[in-house]
Backbone as CSV, one residue per row, in Angstrom:
resi,resn,N_x,N_y,N_z,CA_x,CA_y,CA_z,C_x,C_y,C_z
1,ASP,15.367,-31.226,-31.572,15.463,-29.708,-31.080,15.868,-29.621,-29.639
2,LYS,15.497,-30.539,-28.831,15.821,-30.446,-27.414,17.312,-30.709,-27.229
3,LEU,17.792,-31.912,-27.976,19.223,-32.270,-28.056,20.138,-31.103,-28.339
4,PHE,19.584,-30.376,-29.411,20.417,-29.345,-30.137,20.488,-28.214,-29.209
5,THR,19.399,-27.803,-28.527,19.349,-26.894,-27.627,20.339,-27.247,-26.262
6,ILE,20.265,-28.437,-25.853,21.070,-28.658,-24.671,22.463,-28.628,-25.132
7,ASP,22.811,-29.018,-26.344,24.121,-28.818,-26.746,24.755,-27.460,-26.898
8,ILE,23.696,-26.464,-27.140,24.214,-25.034,-27.019,24.641,-24.594,-25.561
9,PHE,23.911,-25.248,-24.699,24.151,-24.709,-23.383,25.215,-25.476,-22.879
10,ALA,25.705,-26.585,-23.271,26.870,-27.440,-22.777,28.434,-26.609,-23.312
11,ALA,27.968,-25.703,-24.371,29.048,-24.949,-24.918,29.285,-23.666,-24.156
12,VAL,28.356,-23.428,-23.249,28.558,-22.142,-22.311,29.362,-22.227,-21.403
13,LYS,30.386,-21.440,-21.412,31.453,-21.572,-20.353,31.372,-20.475,-19.321
14,LYS,30.783,-19.130,-19.786,30.818,-18.038,-18.970,29.693,-17.135,-19.416
15,SER,29.277,-16.191,-18.718,28.169,-15.218,-18.971,28.379,-14.507,-20.245
16,SER,29.577,-14.019,-20.817,29.598,-13.530,-22.008,29.157,-14.577,-23.051
17,ASP,29.357,-15.791,-23.019,29.055,-16.666,-24.172,27.599,-16.751,-24.113
18,LEU,26.738,-16.755,-23.250,25.341,-16.763,-22.974,24.641,-15.386,-23.599
19,LYS,25.364,-14.369,-23.525,24.925,-13.160,-24.148,25.113,-13.102,-25.647
20,LYS,26.264,-13.912,-26.151,26.195,-13.983,-27.522,25.333,-14.759,-28.299
21,ILE,24.916,-15.972,-27.772,23.805,-16.744,-27.832,22.572,-16.260,-27.935
22,THR,22.130,-15.586,-26.845,20.902,-14.764,-27.115,20.685,-13.299,-27.302
23,ALA,21.792,-12.972,-27.914,21.945,-11.460,-28.157,21.497,-10.648,-27.122
24,ASP,21.860,-10.958,-25.863,21.449,-10.497,-24.617,20.015,-10.107,-24.543
25,LYS,19.184,-11.043,-25.135,17.735,-10.943,-24.925,17.064,-11.707,-24.008
26,VAL,16.337,-11.283,-22.918,15.562,-12.116,-22.090,14.742,-13.148,-22.773
27,VAL,13.942,-12.630,-23.445,12.884,-13.371,-24.360,13.738,-14.704,-25.037
28,GLU,14.770,-14.484,-25.797,15.249,-15.674,-26.403,16.169,-16.515,-25.178
29,LEU,16.538,-16.192,-24.242,16.969,-16.857,-23.357,15.998,-17.846,-22.724
30,VAL,15.047,-17.185,-22.400,13.818,-17.923,-21.937,13.185,-19.080,-22.856
31,CYS,13.292,-18.722,-23.991,12.912,-19.594,-25.022,13.780,-20.906,-25.117
32,LEU,15.229,-20.420,-25.015,16.060,-21.558,-25.194,16.031,-22.638,-23.800
33,LEU,15.755,-21.897,-22.770,15.420,-22.648,-21.497,14.427,-23.776,-21.558
34,GLN,13.318,-23.317,-21.932,12.305,-23.991,-22.090,12.337,-25.006,-23.197
35,LYS,12.817,-24.806,-24.228,13.093,-25.836,-25.364,14.107,-27.037,-24.713
36,ALA,14.805,-26.605,-23.903,15.874,-27.592,-23.250,15.246,-28.354,-22.003
37,GLU,13.930,-27.812,-21.759,13.109,-28.403,-20.550,13.899,-28.075,-19.296
38,LEU,14.482,-26.975,-19.240,15.311,-26.598,-18.008,14.642,-25.526,-17.168
39,LEU,13.567,-24.938,-17.994,12.493,-23.965,-17.313,11.119,-24.256,-17.650
40,SER,10.423,-24.416,-16.731,8.976,-24.932,-17.140,7.993,-23.794,-17.399
41,PRO,7.163,-23.895,-18.253,6.332,-22.882,-18.817,5.262,-22.635,-17.604
42,THR,4.906,-23.539,-16.820,4.005,-23.311,-15.654,4.607,-23.698,-14.418
43,GLN,4.024,-23.261,-13.346,4.331,-23.652,-11.863,3.221,-23.549,-10.916
44,GLN,3.088,-23.850,-9.793,2.077,-23.336,-8.857,2.339,-22.458,-8.104
45,HIS,1.377,-21.604,-7.904,1.720,-20.476,-7.249,1.509,-20.521,-5.501
46,SER,2.534,-20.131,-5.008,2.939,-20.441,-3.314,1.780,-19.901,-2.610
47,ASN,1.054,-18.984,-3.026,0.127,-18.427,-2.020,-1.349,-19.220,-2.234
48,CYS,-1.659,-18.974,-3.562,-3.140,-19.462,-3.799,-3.089,-20.893,-4.417
49,ASN,-1.960,-21.568,-4.845,-1.933,-22.839,-5.319,-2.472,-23.078,-6.518
50,ARG,-2.705,-22.003,-7.350,-3.169,-22.146,-8.599,-1.858,-22.097,-9.670
51,GLN,-2.288,-22.463,-10.844,-1.396,-22.624,-11.721,-0.759,-21.214,-12.384
52,ILE,0.304,-20.926,-12.435,0.689,-19.834,-12.928,1.581,-19.886,-14.267
53,LYS,1.444,-19.022,-15.202,2.028,-19.174,-16.461,3.027,-18.067,-16.792
54,LEU,4.292,-18.459,-17.461,5.226,-17.784,-17.747,5.034,-16.992,-19.143
55,LYS,4.717,-15.904,-19.060,4.451,-14.977,-20.404,5.621,-14.189,-20.681
56,VAL,6.067,-14.540,-21.937,7.232,-13.414,-22.422,6.726,-12.324,-23.332
57,THR,7.324,-11.192,-23.127,6.926,-10.017,-23.864,8.042,-9.338,-24.800
58,LYS,7.972,-9.843,-26.144,9.169,-9.499,-26.986,9.274,-7.811,-27.085
59,ARG,8.093,-7.165,-27.075,8.200,-5.573,-27.091,8.993,-5.029,-26.098
60,CYS,9.071,-5.664,-24.717,9.627,-5.178,-23.665,10.851,-5.943,-23.396
61,ASN,11.207,-7.025,-23.953,12.187,-7.844,-23.952,12.192,-8.239,-22.399
62,ALA,11.245,-8.872,-22.008,11.000,-9.266,-20.464,10.006,-10.284,-20.374
63,CYS,9.918,-10.961,-19.187,8.887,-12.009,-19.087,8.256,-11.891,-17.651
64,LYS,7.249,-12.299,-17.467,6.319,-12.199,-16.128,5.645,-13.500,-15.980
65,TRP,5.429,-13.894,-14.606,4.503,-14.886,-14.402,3.158,-14.356,-14.125
66,ILE,2.143,-15.123,-14.707,0.631,-14.478,-14.796,-0.116,-15.687,-14.092
67,CYS,-1.063,-15.419,-13.143,-2.034,-16.326,-12.628,-2.945,-16.809,-13.726
68,MET,-3.065,-18.052,-13.688,-3.925,-18.678,-14.824,-5.482,-18.354,-14.956
69,PRO,-6.064,-17.858,-13.744,-7.368,-17.303,-13.645,-7.693,-16.122,-14.564
70,THR,-6.374,-15.344,-14.868,-6.873,-14.173,-15.954,-7.049,-14.767,-17.306
71,SER,-6.440,-15.859,-17.512,-6.599,-16.407,-18.807,-8.032,-16.972,-19.174
72,SER,-8.746,-17.116,-17.837,-10.219,-17.585,-17.986,-11.017,-16.629,-18.545
73,LYS,-10.426,-15.301,-18.677,-11.480,-14.309,-19.175,-12.011,-14.717,-20.456
74,THR,-11.123,-15.292,-21.300,-11.299,-15.741,-22.521,-12.330,-16.767,-22.839
75,ALA,-12.463,-17.715,-21.652,-13.325,-18.870,-21.490,-14.807,-17.870,-21.271
76,ILE,-14.709,-17.074,-20.402,-15.947,-16.408,-19.920,-16.473,-15.830,-21.226
77,LEU,-15.864,-15.052,-22.077,-16.188,-14.389,-23.167,-16.657,-15.165,-24.174
78,LYS,-16.127,-16.443,-24.288,-16.768,-17.603,-25.366,-18.118,-17.769,-24.826
79,TRP,-18.340,-18.127,-23.364,-19.437,-18.503,-22.989,-20.779,-17.382,-23.182
80,PHE,-20.361,-16.296,-23.085,-21.150,-14.985,-23.070,-21.638,-15.098,-24.576
81,LYS,-20.585,-15.140,-25.610,-20.925,-15.114,-26.861,-21.836,-16.282,-27.197
82,ILE,-21.583,-17.553,-26.661,-22.641,-18.738,-26.821,-24.027,-18.286,-26.453
83,LEU,-24.016,-17.802,-25.190,-25.489,-17.384,-24.574,-26.098,-16.326,-25.623
84,ARG,-25.377,-15.357,-25.901,-25.934,-14.265,-26.957,-26.467,-15.173,-28.138
85,GLU,-25.663,-16.022,-28.893,-26.213,-16.638,-29.965,-27.532,-17.446,-29.618
86,ILE,-27.613,-18.177,-28.358,-28.744,-18.603,-28.009,-29.912,-17.764,-27.973
87,SER,-29.496,-16.558,-27.392,-30.716,-15.428,-27.194,-31.147,-15.049,-28.689
88,ALA,-30.091,-14.840,-29.465,-30.436,-14.249,-30.950,-31.446,-15.427,-31.643
89,GLU,-31.113,-16.370,-31.588,-31.736,-17.556,-32.322,-33.213,-17.774,-31.608
90,TYR,-33.354,-17.496,-30.304,-34.577,-17.488,-29.800,-35.499,-16.295,-30.312
91,VAL,-34.876,-15.213,-30.473,-35.711,-14.052,-30.648,-36.092,-14.014,-32.099
92,GLU,-35.168,-14.625,-32.989,-35.445,-14.815,-34.503,-36.536,-15.844,-34.696
93,THR,-36.487,-16.890,-34.091,-37.387,-17.972,-34.171,-38.797,-17.704,-33.523
94,HIS,-38.905,-16.771,-32.586,-40.312,-16.476,-31.921,-40.591,-15.096,-32.378
95,ARG,-40.257,-14.644,-33.328,-40.500,-13.159,-33.781,-42.026,-13.062,-34.147
96,GLN,-42.834,-12.090,-33.622,-44.099,-11.642,-33.732,-44.198,-10.335,-34.172
97,GLN,-45.450,-9.905,-35.011,-45.719,-8.699,-35.356,-46.403,-8.094,-34.060
98,ILE,-45.952,-6.805,-34.161,-46.382,-5.730,-32.886,-47.687,-5.063,-33.561
99,GLY,-48.627,-4.375,-32.465,-49.455,-3.586,-32.980,-50.615,-4.397,-33.410
100,GLY,-51.457,-3.859,-34.221,-52.807,-4.302,-34.481,-53.858,-3.471,-34.463
101,GLU,-55.044,-3.865,-34.832,-56.294,-2.713,-34.782,-56.364,-2.193,-33.494
102,GLY,-56.632,-0.858,-33.531,-56.771,-0.048,-32.181,-55.381,0.243,-31.456
103,LEU,-54.285,-0.253,-32.083,-53.083,-0.059,-31.248,-52.207,0.778,-32.285
104,THR,-51.413,1.661,-31.509,-50.595,2.453,-32.255,-48.923,2.318,-32.364
105,VAL,-48.372,2.395,-33.129,-46.652,1.887,-33.311,-46.051,2.978,-33.776
106,GLU,-44.904,3.593,-32.866,-44.199,4.542,-33.210,-42.936,4.085,-33.890
107,ILE,-42.349,4.567,-35.054,-41.178,4.041,-35.861,-40.356,4.986,-35.967
108,ASP,-38.990,4.711,-35.871,-38.055,5.848,-36.151,-36.601,4.895,-36.601
109,GLU,-35.723,5.740,-36.898,-34.197,5.007,-37.287,-33.239,6.032,-36.398
110,SER,-32.271,5.288,-36.088,-31.127,6.001,-35.617,-29.784,5.249,-36.017
111,ILE,-28.715,6.192,-36.224,-27.529,5.486,-36.401,-26.913,4.914,-35.289
112,VAL,-26.185,3.633,-35.339,-25.777,2.880,-34.144,-24.086,2.898,-34.246
113,THR,-23.648,2.718,-35.421,-22.060,2.773,-35.678,-21.908,3.308,-36.977
114,LYS,-20.493,3.968,-37.050,-20.051,4.324,-38.155,-18.602,4.460,-38.199
115,ARG,-17.797,4.413,-39.066,-16.377,4.448,-39.119,-15.786,5.234,-40.339
116,ASN,-14.911,6.072,-40.037,-14.349,6.814,-41.208,-13.107,6.344,-41.760
117,TYR,-12.244,5.311,-41.333,-11.190,4.830,-41.722,-10.164,5.806,-41.752
118,HIS,-10.316,6.754,-40.841,-9.192,7.883,-41.047,-9.027,8.629,-42.396
119,ARG,-10.196,8.874,-42.997,-10.158,9.437,-44.272,-10.878,10.833,-44.082
120,GLY,-11.200,11.132,-43.166,-11.561,12.528,-42.849,-13.065,12.878,-43.177
121,ARG,-13.683,11.795,-43.704,-15.236,12.133,-43.753,-15.757,10.528,-43.575
122,ILE,-17.160,10.550,-43.389,-17.652,9.394,-43.293,-18.520,9.041,-44.640
123,ALA,-18.353,8.007,-45.072,-19.170,7.676,-46.363,-20.578,7.094,-45.849
124,ASP,-21.488,7.532,-46.738,-23.009,7.027,-46.487,-23.305,5.484,-46.382
125,ASN,-22.271,4.771,-47.314,-22.470,3.381,-46.951,-21.678,2.637,-45.782
126,ASN,-20.968,3.434,-45.055,-20.390,3.247,-43.971,-21.041,3.155,-42.691
127,GLN,-22.426,3.581,-42.737,-23.171,4.030,-41.594,-24.069,2.556,-41.601
128,VAL,-24.429,2.327,-40.179,-25.535,1.426,-39.698,-26.413,1.696,-39.194
129,TRP,-27.652,1.755,-39.688,-28.688,2.316,-39.135,-29.768,1.321,-38.198
130,LEU,-30.167,1.580,-37.130,-31.024,0.828,-36.514,-32.489,1.341,-36.572
131,VAL,-33.406,0.506,-37.216,-34.749,0.723,-37.091,-35.654,0.227,-36.231
132,GLY,-36.365,1.016,-35.318,-37.178,0.405,-34.093,-38.557,0.740,-34.393
133,GLY,-39.303,0.175,-33.608,-40.707,0.423,-33.509,-41.315,0.163,-31.865
134,ILE,-42.223,0.731,-31.356,-42.664,0.503,-30.358,-44.238,0.493,-30.055
135,CYS,-44.909,-0.355,-29.658,-46.423,-0.218,-29.393,-46.712,0.638,-28.141
136,ARG,-47.248,1.770,-28.525,-47.709,2.523,-27.163,-48.226,1.565,-26.082
137,GLU,-49.237,0.960,-26.344,-50.196,0.186,-25.496,-49.545,-0.852,-24.638
138,THR,-48.895,-1.653,-25.668,-48.261,-3.029,-25.097,-46.779,-2.954,-24.623
139,LYS,-46.247,-1.748,-25.278,-44.429,-1.798,-24.857,-43.671,-2.582,-25.942
140,GLU,-44.432,-3.498,-26.694,-43.787,-4.451,-27.367,-42.729,-3.650,-28.443
141,ILE,-41.568,-4.315,-28.748,-40.818,-3.538,-30.019,-40.205,-4.486,-30.748
142,PHE,-39.859,-3.714,-31.894,-38.838,-4.488,-32.867,-37.651,-3.901,-33.004
143,LEU,-36.530,-4.356,-33.308,-35.419,-3.807,-33.859,-34.635,-4.307,-35.083
144,GLU,-34.467,-3.648,-36.082,-33.714,-4.105,-37.216,-32.628,-3.217,-37.588
145,LEU,-31.560,-3.866,-37.850,-30.238,-3.186,-38.665,-30.707,-3.056,-40.014
146,VAL,-30.066,-1.973,-40.539,-30.442,-1.673,-42.345,-29.121,-0.718,-42.398
147,ARG,-28.824,-0.694,-43.711,-27.652,0.111,-44.350,-28.201,1.214,-44.988
148,LYS,-29.230,1.102,-45.733,-29.751,1.900,-46.280,-31.337,2.426,-46.165
149,ARG,-31.598,3.678,-45.847,-32.939,3.963,-45.186,-33.938,4.422,-46.836
150,ASN,-34.015,3.521,-47.641,-34.821,3.560,-48.900,-36.094,3.134,-48.550
151,VAL,-36.983,3.238,-49.434,-38.465,2.794,-49.408,-38.524,1.337,-49.347
152,GLY,-37.820,0.496,-50.216,-37.787,-0.888,-50.190,-37.494,-1.551,-48.616
153,ASN,-36.357,-1.092,-48.080,-35.637,-1.468,-47.062,-36.869,-1.260,-45.739
154,LEU,-37.103,0.230,-45.739,-37.889,0.589,-44.546,-39.287,-0.058,-44.492
155,GLN,-40.104,0.152,-45.680,-41.443,-0.489,-45.578,-41.492,-1.865,-45.712
156,GLY,-40.407,-2.641,-45.990,-40.350,-3.928,-45.940,-40.253,-4.364,-44.372
157,ILE,-39.348,-3.595,-43.723,-39.144,-4.035,-42.434,-40.494,-3.887,-41.556
158,ILE,-41.116,-2.574,-41.832,-42.353,-2.251,-41.189,-43.451,-3.582,-41.522
159,MET,-43.525,-3.753,-42.831,-44.613,-4.926,-43.110,-44.357,-6.323,-42.521
160,ASN,-42.913,-6.571,-42.207,-42.630,-7.771,-41.537,-42.861,-7.758,-40.122
161,ASN,-42.734,-6.386,-39.448,-42.874,-6.491,-38.114,-44.008,-5.820,-37.334
162,VAL,-44.883,-5.030,-38.032,-46.225,-4.475,-37.718,-47.438,-4.913,-38.440
163,ALA,-48.386,-5.434,-37.393,-49.786,-5.985,-38.020,-50.320,-4.955,-38.737
164,PRO,-50.891,-5.555,-39.827,-51.951,-4.602,-40.546,-53.069,-3.928,-39.500
165,GLY,-53.446,-2.759,-39.979,-54.607,-2.277,-39.128,-53.959,-1.381,-37.989
166,THR,-52.715,-1.290,-37.801,-51.976,-0.447,-36.850,-51.918,0.916,-37.289
167,THR,-52.125,1.697,-36.486,-51.688,3.277,-36.718,-50.239,3.428,-36.195
168,ILE,-49.602,3.793,-37.401,-48.115,3.951,-37.666,-47.923,5.431,-37.225
169,VAL,-46.967,5.907,-36.551,-46.485,7.249,-36.506,-45.007,7.411,-36.788
170,THR,-44.764,8.321,-37.704,-43.351,8.265,-38.109,-42.869,9.783,-38.281
171,ASP,-41.619,9.897,-38.397,-41.226,11.426,-38.856,-41.421,11.487,-40.409
172,GLY,-41.047,12.710,-40.877,-41.446,13.141,-42.343,-40.345,12.477,-43.374
173,TRP,-39.700,11.395,-42.871,-38.714,10.732,-43.856,-39.630,10.185,-45.152
174,ARG,-39.210,10.611,-46.522,-39.957,10.232,-47.452,-40.031,8.665,-47.847
175,ALA,-39.122,7.968,-47.357,-39.229,6.403,-47.469,-40.687,6.087,-46.813
176,TYR,-41.129,6.727,-45.702,-42.425,6.261,-45.160,-43.586,6.442,-46.098
177,THR,-43.561,7.436,-46.972,-44.684,7.705,-47.872,-45.094,6.496,-48.637
178,GLY,-46.561,6.304,-48.386,-47.264,5.257,-48.890,-47.803,4.161,-48.076
179,LEU,-47.230,4.285,-46.810,-47.778,3.420,-45.872,-49.201,3.303,-45.651
180,ASP,-49.964,4.144,-45.603,-51.526,4.288,-45.676,-52.067,3.422,-46.744
181,GLY,-51.376,3.056,-47.696,-51.847,2.215,-48.752,-51.495,0.918,-48.749
182,LYS,-50.677,0.406,-47.782,-50.344,-0.809,-47.343,-50.947,-1.538,-46.078
183,GLY,-52.275,-1.071,-45.745,-53.150,-1.694,-44.639,-52.813,-0.877,-43.394
184,TYR,-52.049,0.239,-43.308,-52.010,1.014,-42.260,-52.475,2.459,-42.244
185,GLU,-52.831,2.740,-40.936,-53.166,4.136,-40.876,-51.907,5.096,-40.534
186,HIS,-51.671,5.955,-41.268,-50.345,6.607,-41.245,-50.323,7.954,-40.983
187,GLU,-49.619,8.177,-39.797,-49.660,9.813,-39.267,-47.989,9.949,-39.154
188,MET,-47.741,11.414,-39.600,-46.390,11.758,-39.757,-46.342,13.065,-38.939
189,ILE,-44.961,13.225,-38.471,-44.762,14.503,-37.806,-43.308,15.065,-38.263
190,ASN,-43.201,16.262,-38.099,-42.058,16.903,-38.774,-41.001,17.278,-37.497
191,HIS,-40.012,16.466,-37.424,-39.049,16.275,-36.373,-38.335,17.457,-36.307
192,SER,-38.126,18.345,-37.476,-37.229,19.580,-37.466,-38.046,20.772,-36.961
193,GLU,-39.324,20.453,-36.601,-39.935,21.481,-35.760,-40.504,21.200,-34.374
194,ASN,-40.836,19.723,-34.249,-41.255,19.481,-33.072,-41.497,17.858,-32.889
195,PHE,-41.802,17.338,-31.482,-41.772,15.870,-31.449,-43.213,15.577,-31.511
196,ILE,-44.203,16.604,-31.072,-45.838,16.523,-30.910,-46.342,17.391,-31.775
197,ASP,-47.242,16.889,-32.346,-48.144,17.617,-33.636,-48.889,18.773,-32.597
198,PRO,-48.458,19.934,-32.702,-49.505,20.925,-31.963,-50.888,20.868,-32.361
199,ASN,-51.139,20.319,-33.446,-52.750,20.204,-33.725,-53.077,19.099,-33.425
200,ASP,-52.432,17.939,-32.916,-53.057,16.650,-32.222,-51.932,16.126,-31.414
201,PRO,-52.362,16.106,-30.274,-51.292,15.655,-29.100,-51.103,14.203,-29.046
202,PHE,-51.893,13.460,-29.909,-51.742,11.941,-29.918,-50.739,11.512,-31.166
203,ILE,-50.610,12.618,-31.801,-49.325,12.180,-33.054,-48.196,12.613,-32.559
204,LEU,-47.361,11.875,-31.873,-46.034,12.119,-31.373,-45.103,10.731,-31.532
205,THR,-43.690,11.101,-31.039,-42.928,10.012,-31.289,-41.911,9.850,-29.959
206,GLN,-42.426,10.478,-28.933,-41.739,10.434,-27.663,-41.305,9.180,-27.228
207,THR,-42.160,8.077,-27.621,-42.112,6.815,-26.950,-40.899,6.111,-27.571
208,ILE,-40.772,6.307,-28.904,-39.587,5.698,-29.586,-38.360,6.309,-29.093
209,GLU,-38.388,7.656,-28.977,-37.135,8.457,-28.618,-36.837,8.150,-27.287
210,ASN,-37.810,7.624,-26.407,-37.402,7.132,-25.108,-36.764,5.586,-25.153
211,LEU,-37.102,5.008,-26.002,-36.538,3.708,-26.445,-35.088,3.787,-26.846
212,TRP,-35.006,4.756,-27.549,-33.335,4.932,-27.975,-32.605,5.407,-26.806
213,ARG,-33.163,6.061,-25.821,-32.349,6.425,-24.650,-32.163,4.998,-23.859
214,TRP,-32.754,3.904,-23.859,-32.279,2.688,-23.366,-31.359,1.956,-24.162
215,VAL,-31.770,1.802,-25.400,-31.130,1.061,-26.482,-29.608,1.288,-26.682
216,LYS,-29.478,2.576,-27.137,-28.155,3.015,-27.389,-27.014,2.856,-26.371
217,PRO,-27.365,3.392,-25.071,-26.388,3.288,-24.187,-26.042,1.768,-23.861
218,PHE,-26.888,0.893,-24.117,-26.755,-0.616,-24.036,-25.800,-1.013,-24.928
219,LEU,-25.890,-0.679,-26.207,-25.212,-1.038,-27.347,-23.678,-0.569,-27.058
220,ARG,-23.821,0.851,-26.525,-22.221,1.389,-26.325,-21.591,0.701,-25.515
221,SER,-22.215,0.080,-24.353,-21.519,-0.553,-23.135,-21.207,-1.898,-23.826
222,LYS,-21.598,-2.463,-24.849,-21.410,-3.823,-25.350,-20.140,-3.645,-26.361
223,GLY,-20.297,-2.455,-27.220,-19.322,-2.504,-28.203,-20.236,-2.407,-29.369
224,THR,-19.566,-1.820,-30.567,-20.313,-1.662,-31.858,-19.560,-2.476,-32.893
225,ASN,-18.970,-3.709,-32.493,-18.407,-4.639,-33.302,-19.597,-4.924,-34.310
226,ARG,-19.734,-4.807,-35.644,-20.563,-4.988,-36.410,-21.003,-6.500,-36.387
227,GLY,-19.901,-7.257,-36.444,-20.281,-8.692,-36.548,-21.245,-9.447,-35.277
228,ALA,-20.950,-8.550,-34.151,-21.710,-9.017,-32.974,-22.892,-8.095,-32.633
229,LEU,-23.126,-7.001,-33.435,-24.118,-6.154,-33.137,-25.538,-6.603,-33.190
230,ILE,-25.975,-7.423,-34.172,-27.245,-8.138,-34.134,-27.534,-8.912,-32.893
231,GLU,-26.466,-9.738,-32.532,-26.518,-10.327,-31.253,-26.764,-9.545,-30.066
232,TYR,-26.320,-8.576,-30.022,-26.262,-7.460,-28.745,-27.711,-6.870,-28.719
233,ILE,-28.190,-6.496,-29.984,-29.670,-6.212,-29.981,-30.582,-6.934,-29.740
234,HIS,-30.482,-8.598,-30.087,-31.502,-9.617,-29.534,-31.488,-9.700,-28.069
235,GLU,-29.939,-9.569,-27.495,-29.907,-9.619,-26.127,-30.585,-8.544,-25.241
236,TYR,-30.689,-7.510,-25.920,-31.591,-6.207,-25.309,-32.851,-6.720,-25.372
237,GLN,-33.492,-7.339,-26.567,-34.651,-7.577,-26.744,-35.196,-8.781,-25.846
238,LEU,-34.333,-9.615,-25.380,-34.681,-10.524,-24.537,-34.731,-10.194,-23.017
239,LYS,-33.982,-9.232,-22.761,-33.895,-8.462,-21.409,-35.231,-7.877,-21.183
240,ARG,-35.795,-7.378,-22.038,-36.812,-6.703,-21.932,-38.092,-7.586,-21.434
241,ILE,-37.879,-8.878,-21.961,-38.853,-9.748,-21.455,-38.449,-10.437,-19.991
242,GLN,-37.239,-10.563,-19.655,-36.737,-11.082,-18.680,-35.583,-10.475,-18.276
243,ARG,-35.428,-9.690,-17.260,-34.370,-8.818,-16.891,-33.195,-9.551,-16.514
244,ASN,-33.470,-10.760,-15.763,-32.471,-11.539,-15.147,-31.809,-12.359,-16.364
245,ASN,-30.392,-12.239,-16.704,-30.099,-12.830,-17.864,-30.104,-14.502,-17.624
246,PHE,-29.859,-15.007,-16.563,-29.702,-16.375,-16.269,-31.021,-16.966,-16.391
247,LEU,-31.979,-16.257,-15.777,-33.287,-16.819,-15.833,-33.897,-16.676,-17.218
248,ALA,-33.492,-15.463,-18.077,-33.907,-15.570,-19.464,-33.262,-16.696,-20.309
249,ILE,-32.142,-16.835,-20.056,-31.366,-18.165,-20.723,-31.909,-19.390,-20.440
250,ASN,-32.246,-19.597,-19.308,-32.954,-20.944,-18.860,-34.511,-20.770,-19.365
251,CYS,-35.170,-19.854,-19.534,-36.377,-19.915,-20.383,-36.090,-20.278,-21.699
252,VAL,-35.008,-19.676,-22.393,-35.021,-20.064,-23.708,-34.487,-21.554,-23.920
253,LEU,-34.003,-22.225,-23.178,-33.244,-23.441,-23.244,-34.265,-24.346,-22.902
254,THR,-35.393,-23.924,-22.065,-36.431,-25.037,-21.425,-37.591,-24.969,-22.565
255,ILE,-37.551,-23.853,-23.377,-38.882,-23.961,-24.331,-38.740,-24.773,-25.542
């Protein structure tokens, strides 16, 4: 391939010959020069002494030298992904129920991502819901992704994450009906009317609403890629334990 390319250049006698070979395209010329090893794909920057790479852009029919550290962004993203995976594994393996006798847990659901695929409407099965709970007294939380807010999904999540004997406060969504028969004291409030029961100021869901004010902006800042969403959620959960990322990861690795 190299010898063939050199033969091509050997046949070039004038600039018009070169234009015919490359169809007057910079990208094709650069590729030919690199195949003939007449043009190096990298070189040392004169100012910072770092390696710079020749990048060709077919769309603009041009090329430019870029400093290699810009490509380190990919490595950084990979490291962040590894750290998120470590965090997710730690959160999953150290999962504990919140609440208990004499404690109150507020529970709610919220849409975290949806996509309409340019069809003008959003299908129900294209929504991803986040079910969350927070203990008023200890501020411990749980967060779970769910596609359907049916009885089986929601009550199964609650039984996995909330200890028996807990007083649970939810909105009036019908999927919560029957929790008082599963070892919990269940209080409901109608969100269409208010967030605090006018007859009982202790029946409220303001604590979980405040949790959404922290969680949702955090997830938006990370992006709502569905494949990584659970890792972002676990990252948030770990940050509640230790706000410094590096200390949190060090804590995970040493336990």
